[in-house]
N, C-alpha and C positions, 0 to 999 in steps of 0.2 A: 644558165651558164655558170653562175656563181656556185650553185649547189654541186654541179658537175665537178668544178675545180676543187671544191672542198673534199668531195669524195675521193678524187684521185689522189689528193694529198694524204688523206687518211689511209688509203691502201698502201701508199709508199711507206708509211710509218709502221705498217703491220698491224693496224687497229681494226682490220676487217673481221667479220664474225667468224671466219674460217679457222682461226687459231691464234698463235701468239705473235711476237714482234720479231722482225728479221731485219737487221741493219748492221753497219759497221761502227765500232766505237773509235774514239780518238787515239787509242793506245795501240792500234794495229792488230788487235786480237782477231781470231777467226770468226766467221759468222756463227752466231749462236741463236738457237731457238729456245726461248724460255716457255717451258710447259706450264700451262695453267694448272693450279691446284684445284682439282675437283673434289668437292666436299665428300669425305669419308670413303673416297675411292682411289684418288691419285696419290701415289706415294712419292715424295721428293726426298733427296738426301739431306741429312742434317748438315748444318754449317760447321763441320768439324775440320780438322787439319787437312783431312784426306780430300775434302771437297771445297776448300777455301777458294780455289780459282772459279768453280762454278758460282759460288755466292758473290764473288767480286764482279763477275760478269753480269750476274743478275742485277746487282746494284747499279752497275754502269748502264744496263738496258733501261732501268727506270729513269736515270738522269737523262739519257738520250731521247727517251720517249717524251719528256717534258720539253726538251729543247726542240724536238721536231714539231711539237704542237705550237710552240711560239713561232717557228718558221712558217707554219701553214698559214698564218695571219699576215705574212710578209707582202712584199712587192710583186708586181707582175713578172719581173725578171726572175724571181725565186720560183714562181709557178711554172715558167717555161723550163727551168732546170728540172723540176720534179717530174714534168710530163715526159721529158726526154729520158730521165731515169727509168720511169715506169715502162716505156716502150722497150728499153734495153733489158729490164728484168723479164718482161713477157717474152722477148725473143730468147732469152737464156733458158727459161722454164720450158719453152717449146722444144729446145734442143735436148734437154735432160730426159724428157719423157715422164711417165708416171712412176711413182715409187714401187719398188718390188723388194721381196725378201730374198736373202740367200738361205736356202733350206738346209736343214741338218743332214738331209739325204743327199745333198749335192756338194761335196767338199770343193773348195775353190782355192785357187792360188792368189796370193797378194804379195806385193814387193815390200820387204822390210828394208832397213837401211843397208843390210849386209847380205841378205839372202831372200829367196822365194820360200814362203811357208805355206803349208797346207792346213786348212782348219774346217771344222764343221760350222754350220750356221744356225738358223732359227728353227726352234722346234715346230713341228707340224701341229695343226690344230687338233686338239683332243689328246695331246701327249701327256703321259703321267710320269711324274718324278717321285721316287720314294726316299724318304729319310728313315733309315733303320734305327729304331730306338732300343734302349736297354731297359731292364727291370732292376730296380734296387729297392729292398725292403717292401716288396709287394706293391710298388708304385712305378708307373712308366717314367723313364727319364729319357727325354729326347734331345739332350744337349748335343750340339753338333760336333761330331768327331773331327779331328784334324785331317784335312785333305786338300788337294789342290785341284783347280779347274783352270783350263788354259784355252786361249785362242791360238791354234798352232803351237808355237813355242813361247808365246807371250802369256805371263801369269795373269789370271783373272781374280781368283779369290781362294781363300783357305778357311777352314773351320766354318764353312757355310754350305748351304744348299743353294746353288745358283744356276742360272741358265742365261744365255745371251740372246739378243735379238740383232740380227745383222741385215742392214738394209742398203739398197743402192738407190740413189736419187731421191732420198727422203731428207727432210730437214731435221726431224726428230721422231721419237717414239713415245707414245702416251700409254701408260699402264693403268689398268683399273683392277680392283680386287673385290672378290665376292663378299657379301655382308658378314659371313662367318669369319673369313680371314680378317677382314677389317676390324671386326670385334676383338680378335686375338691381339691385333696390333694395338688397338686403343687401350686394351687392358695391360699392355706391356708384357704379355705372356710370350710375345713373339716380335722380333725386330725385323723389318724388312727395309732395305735401302736400294737405291738405283745409282749406278755409276756409269759415266761415259768412258769409253776406251778409245784412245787415239791410236790410229793405225795409219800406215803409209800405203798408198796415197789417200789423204783424208777426203778428197773429193769423190773417191769411188765408194768406199764403205763407211757407214756410220754405225757404231756398235753401242748398244746400251745393255748393261748387265743388271739383272734383278737378283738380289741376294737375301736370303732368309737365314738369320743367325740369332744367337741369344735366346734359344727356345727354353721356356720355363714350364716344366711339367709336360703334359700331353695335350696338344691342340685337338681336342675332340671334334668329331664330325659324324654325321649320320647319312650323308648323301655324297656321291662321288663329285658333285659340283660345289660342295660346301667350301672347300679350300681351293679356290681358283684364281688364277692371275690371267687377265686378258690384256692384249696390246694391239695397237694399231699405229700406222704411220701417219705423219703429218707432213704434207698434205696427205689426205686419204687416197686410196688407190690399190694398196697391196692387199687389203682385206684384213678384217678383225680376226684374231686367233686367240684361243684360250688353252691353257694348260692346267692340269690338276696336280696338287701337291698331296702325297700320301705319306702319313707318318705311321710307319709299320712297327707295331709293338708285338713281339712274340707272345704266345699264350704263357701265362704264369699262374702261380698259386695252385699248383697241381696237387690233388689230394684224393683220398679214398674213403669210402664208407662201406662197412661190411655188415650185412644183415640189418640195415636201418640204423646203425650206430653213427657216432660222430664222424665228421669228415676230418682226416688227419693225413699228414704227408707220410707217416710211417704207421702202418696198421698191422696188428697181429690178430689172426683168427684161430682160435682153438676149437677145432671141430672133429667130429667122429668120422672114420672111414665110411665112404659111400654116402655121406650126408652133404647135400648141396648148400653152398653159401651163395648169396647174391651180393655182388660188389658193384658199387657205382664209382666210376672215375669221373671226376669233375675238374675243370680247369676254367680260368678266367681269360677273357679276350676283350680288350677295351675298343677294338676296332669294330664299330657297330655293324658294319656291312661285310665283315669277314665270314668265311665258312671255316670251320674247325674240324680237324681230323685227329681222333684218338685211335691210334693203330695198336697192333699187338704188342705186348710187353717185350722189352728188349731181351729178356731172359726166357722167351717162350720155349726154348729148347728143353726146359725142365718139365713140360706139361704135354699131354696128348690132346687130340681134338683140334689141332691147329695145323696149318699148312707147313709141311716140312721144306727142306732146301730144294726139292724138286717140285714143289707145289701141291703134292699129294697130302691129304690130311693124315697126320700121324695117328696110327691106330691106338686104341685104348689098351692100356697095360695094367697089370695087377697092382703095380707100385706107383705109377705116375698119376698125379692129379689130372682130372679131365676138365679142360677149359672150353667154354662155348659162349660166343656172343649172343645176347638176346636179339640183336639185329645184325645179321651177318653180311649185310649189303656193302656197297661201295663205301669207303671209310667216311667221306665227307657227308654222304647221305645218312649214314647210320649214326653220326655224332649229332646230337640234337640240342637245341637251346633249352635249358632246364625250365624256363618259364613260358616257353612257346614263342614262335616267331610273330612278330607284329607285321601285318601286311605281307606275310609270306617271305620276308627277308630280313627284317630288323630284329636282332636279339637284344632287347632293351636292357636287361641286367647284365649282359656279357657273360653269363655262366653257361658253360657247355658241358654235356656229359654223355657217357656211353656206359652201358650196362652189360656185365657178363656174369655167368654163373661158373663156379668151379667146385668140382666134387673131389674132396680130399681122399687119398688112399693112406698108405702106412708110412709114407716117406715125407719128411719135411720139405716144403717148397717155398722158394722166395721168388716173387715176380717184381720186376722193376719197370715202371712205366715212365715215359719221357726220355730224357737224354742219358744214355749209358754207352760207354765205350764208342764214342763218336757216331752213335746211331740215334737220330732224332725220331722218336715214334709219335710225338705230339706236335702238331704244326697247324698253321692257319694260312689261308689263301684269301686274297681279296676277291670279291665277287665281280669286279669290274676291271681287273688287270691281272697280270701274270705274276705279281709279287707274292712271295711265300715267306713266312717267318716261322722259324723252328724254335721250339721251347728249349731252354737250356737248363730246365729244372727236371727233377725226378720225384717220383713217389713210390714207396715200396710196400708190398703186401707179403707177410710171412704167414704160411700155413703151417700150423703145428698140430698134427693129428693126436687125438686123445683115445687111448685104447681102453676097453673094458667098461664103456658107457653106452647105453642104448643109442642108436642113431635113428633119425627120422629120414626115411628114403622116399624117393619120387615114385612116379607111376612105373609099373613094371609090366611091359606088354604080356598079355596072357595070364596075369596074376591078380590084378585088382580090378574091380568092377567100375570104379569111378575114378576120376582124375585125382591123383594123389599128391601127397602132402604139400600145402602151401609153404613157400619159404618164410622165414622168420619175418613177422610183421607185414606180410603181404596184404595189400589192400585189394579185396575181391571186387567184382562188379557190383555196382549200386543195386540195391534191392528196393521193393516198393511194398506198401501196405497191402496185405492180402495176396501178394505174389510170392510163391515159394522160392526160396533160395536154391540154386542148384546144389545137389548133394556134394558134400566135401568129405574126402577120405584122408585119414591120418594113418601112416604106416610106419612101423618101427621094428627094429631087430637089434639084438646085442650079440656081436661076434666075439669069440675068444680067440686070441692070437698068441702064437708062441715064437720064440726066436729073439734076436737082437735088433737094435735100431738099424733100419735100412734093409733088413732081411727077414721080416715077419712073415709067417705063414698062418693060414686059417686052420684052426683046431676044431672048434665046435661052436654052437650058439646056445644062448640061455633064453629061456621063456621070458616074455615081456608082457606087461599089462599097461594099457593106455586109460588114463582117468582124467576127467576135467579138473582143471585147477581154477579155483574161485567159482563165482556165480556165473552161469550162462544166461543169455537173454531168455526171458519167459517165452515158452512155446517151443524150445529146442527139443529135438528128439534125437537120441543116440541109439545106434545099433551096433552089435559087436559080431562080425562074421568070425567063424572059427579060424584058428591060426593056420597059416599056409606054409608047409614045408617047401622050401624053394631049392631045387637042385642048382648046381653051380652054373652061373651064366657065362656062356662062351661067346656070345655075340660081342663084337668089338665096336660098339656104339653107345652113346648116352652115358658112358662112364660106369657101366655096371659089370664090366668084365670081371669074372671070378666071384661075383656077389653070390652068397649062399647062406642059408640059415633058415630059422623059423620066424616068420613075419607075423606080427600081431597087427590088428587094424581096428579102427573105429570109424563109423560113418555118421555124419551129422546132417540132419535136416531141420529147417527152420522156415516158418512163414511169419514175417513180421506183422504185427497187429497195431490197430490205432493206439497212439500213445508212445510208440517206439520210433516214430519218424524223426528225421532231422538230427540223427545222432550217428556217430561211429561206434559200433559195438565190437569190442575186443574179446575174442574166444581163445582161451588158453587150455592146453592139454600137457599132461606129464606122462612120460613114458618111464616105467621103473622095471628094473630087473627083478624077477621074482625070487631069485636067490641072493644075488649080491646087494640088492637094494639101491644100486646106482640109478641116478634119475637124469632126465634131460626134459627141457621144457620148450614147447613150440606154441607161439601165438600168431593169430592172423586177425585181420580187421574187416568187418562187414559194414559198410555205410548204408543207411536207409534214407531214401530221398525224402526231402521236405516238400509239402504241398503237392504230392502225387499220391494217386489211389488206384488200386487194381479192383475191378468189380468182381462180385461173386453172384452166384445164382440168386435171382430175385431182386437185384438192384435196379433202380430206375433213377432218373435224374431227380425226380420228385422226392424219392426217399433220401437221396444223398443230400438234397438241399435242406431237408429237415435236420439231418445229422450234423451238417456243417453250418447251419444258420445263415443260409444264403438263399437265392432263388434258382429254380431250375433253368430259367432263360439265361441267367449269368453263367451257369455251368456249361450250358449248351454253346453259347458264343465263345467261351474260353477253349473249346475243343472242336474248332471247326474242321481240323484236319489231323493227320497222323502227327504224333509228338516224337516218335522214336523210330529208328530204322526198321525195327522188327514189327512195328504196327501194320495191320492189314489195311491198305487203302480203301478197299471196298467197304469197310465198316464205317466210312465217313461219307457225308455227315452222319452223326449218330442218331439213332432213333430215340427220342426222349422217353418213350414208354418201355422200350426193352433194350437192355445193354448186355451183349454176350459176355459170359464170364471171362476174366482175365484181360478185359479191356482197360488200358491205362488211361487215366484222366488227370488233367491238370486242375486242381482245385482253385487256384488263383494265381496271381503274379508273385514272383520272388522280389523282395525288397532288400537292397543293401544299405546298411545304416550309414548315415552321414553324420558329420560333426554336429553336436548339440541335439541330436535326436534323443528322445525319451519315449517310453510306451505311451504316456499321456499325450505327447504331441502328435505321435503317429495315429493314435486312436481319433484324435480330433481331425487330423488331416484327411483320413480315409473314411470318416463317417462310421466308425465302428467303436468298439470299447476295448479296454485293457484285457478284460476277461476272455473275450473272443481271440485276441491276439495270442494270449498265453495258451489257450486250448489248442490253437493251431501250431504252436511251437512249444511242445512239452519239455524241451531242454531249458526253457525259462523257469527258474525256480522261485522268483519273487517278483511282485508287481513293481517294486522299486529297483529292480536289477539294472546295473550300469551296462549300457549298450556299448559295444566296441565298434569303431569305425570300420566299415566293410563287412560287418556281421550279417548273415543271411537270415531273413525272416520271411515267413509265409503271412501274408496279409490278404484277406478278401474284402475289398472295399464295397461299400454299399452303393453300387452304381445302378442297381435296378430296384429301387425301393418299391414295395408293394403298398401303394396308397390309392 
């Protein structure tokens, strides 16, 4: 009986496990629920001037709690009073019913001192709020702009991002924050406070407002639930709800790179008529889960090959530059993360790009990407909400055609035998030892133009010769087909409309051999007018795979194991199935005694250098020697060469020793 009496007394004091303390203080203040501070999750207002009443009541609650505990040890008459009070409280709670929210989707009326006001209520579970940030000096700035939020006509907060939780028959509301949001608050990069709002009648509605203000920098996040605020009623009954906070930063640091050059916000390309330039448009977006769209240039009316006002592609013209996206699909799908998406959705470095080619004609052309004349062509959209942020920056490309210089031209249907000229510094598909590189064609012509700026017309063409510039990789074979007189092109596609003249060409064949693997080989060629002597240079890159081998007639695993100082069993186990999409699955598992020609094999694993690695330490670790590592990696020039973290090496460990 004594234990029962003590438990009843404690429940009247509000010390039950279910929540805080509920009582009346001696000053006649309204009932107050003191929210427990939950470590790293519950946010309580600071004891500033704005919340001094809250702090005073909290201090009064503590004193009353101590006084109540002294009373609980009192006389039998005091116990009778407590028991009667408990019965009254239970009766009152039963009359109130369970707590419930007033939802934002259900506006309610409430009586103010002078009028009836309408107001929205509590956000639904899963609601998203966005704070739009700006960019200054290539850095996000999420300082909260001046604004007002209100409950009906009653002022809530300004210069803040806030929402309110409106309840009926609840004593209070408890807020919790996600770990990422808590970390931003702990580091003082973001300030969050809670305030109570007094409304009339107080017995009907209880309102608490969650405010985010004083944001420093950009609160980074990589998951939609990273910056999350959850709330629940006390006592429980209405159900826990959570909302997400989204800091929206528009794409910024917009820039261009022409033919592999430096990225810059204002680029100038000096190119020859009918010669293609490849341009990469790149922009930064710090919202890790955003999708980015780089759309047509705002000044696309100056070029052909793009949709016109009626949606029909603008036909090629003799004087207009010809524009073409490498990926002409839907804008958000065609704009890709420069470093590749992690897990299919996260762009880790925030760099997005889209590539187009442009074929100059005889007229100067200026293209502006981004914000121009109230038209935003670069924008981002959240993957998990409807928020869209439009870039306010722009980047400009100026095309200035150069006349009287040989131009390298693309493939011409019906004219060239092989795919024609790679764009400047184009990286071709990876090649393999003993597998021939697909034939590459280089095509050039020199047109003579007459007239004035903006109204040039074709006169004739000058003979051109194409010669290698510098040393080509060992084993390269060049062939020179006869010049091809090309009548005027009248097809309005691919930017070749009215192209004509005498075209010179060279075809390059090359089969990499052992000792050329693990490198990027750059091949350059010069086109020179035979009369004027004017020149133009074009280079492209051919990478040769490391630790890969193409078989030739007579190869076997045994012969290869001797060449590469390993065992045939190790080679056989490293090639249990196809390695490349073009490999024939029926050739696997491979026959150790007979390998069909042009079968690609992996010689061993690729190792990526880590901090403090050296050739000596790697040789010891993989039971091999430095000489063998250098033989497998001919780009290493010295046994003491300093290795770079992330550097790729071919290492064949001695895992099948012949003992």
